[in-house]
C-alpha positions in Angstrom: 110.1 89.5 116.8 107.8 88.2 119.6 109.3 85.0 121.7 106.9 83.1 122.4 105.2 85.7 123.9 101.3 86.0 123.5 99.3 88.9 122.9 96.0 90.4 123.3 94.8 92.8 120.9 92.1 95.1 119.9 93.1 95.5 116.6 92.3 92.6 113.4 95.2 91.3 111.4 94.5 92.6 108.5 94.6 96.9 110.3 98.0 95.0 110.8 98.9 94.3 107.5 97.6 97.8 106.6 100.1 99.2 108.8 103.2 97.3 107.6 102.8 97.3 104.3 101.9 94.3 101.8 106.0 93.9 101.2 107.0 92.3 103.8 104.1 90.5 105.9 101.9 88.1 104.2 98.9 87.3 105.9 99.1 82.6 105.5 96.4 82.1 107.1 93.1 82.9 109.4 95.1 82.9 112.4 98.5 83.6 111.2 100.8 87.3 109.8 104.7 86.4 108.4 107.3 88.6 107.6 108.7 87.1 104.4 112.5 88.1 105.4 112.1 85.2 108.3 111.6 82.4 105.9 113.9 79.4 106.7 111.7 76.7 104.6 108.4 76.1 102.7 107.0 73.0 102.6 105.0 72.7 100.0 103.6 69.1 100.9 103.4 70.2 104.0 102.3 73.4 104.3 103.7 74.8 106.4 106.4 77.5 106.2 109.4 77.6 109.2 110.9 80.6 110.1 114.6 81.7 111.7 113.8 80.5 115.2 112.1 77.1 114.6 108.3 78.3 114.8 106.7 75.8 111.7 103.4 78.0 110.9 101.0 76.6 108.9 99.3 77.7 105.8 95.8 77.2 103.9 95.6 76.1 100.7 94.0 78.9 99.8 96.6 80.5 100.4 99.4 78.5 98.6 99.5 80.2 95.2 100.1 83.7 97.2 103.4 82.8 99.0 105.0 80.8 96.2 104.1 84.0 94.3 105.7 86.6 96.3 108.7 83.8 97.3 109.3 83.8 93.5 109.6 88.1 94.1 112.3 87.7 96.5 
């Protein structure tokens, strides 16, 4: 887990998803990939996910159903 450090990378987020696999990681927004094992709160109305470190990450309306489907599996 990164702790509020910025990284500059030359790979796309899609390449990281491909490396990590689909089950535990999901791209929830254009700029964010999350690990489902680190979710502590999901807010459907405010459209954000809170992680165990307190970070609140927004998710797009387009991905809302995908996220909810994945949360049901876990």
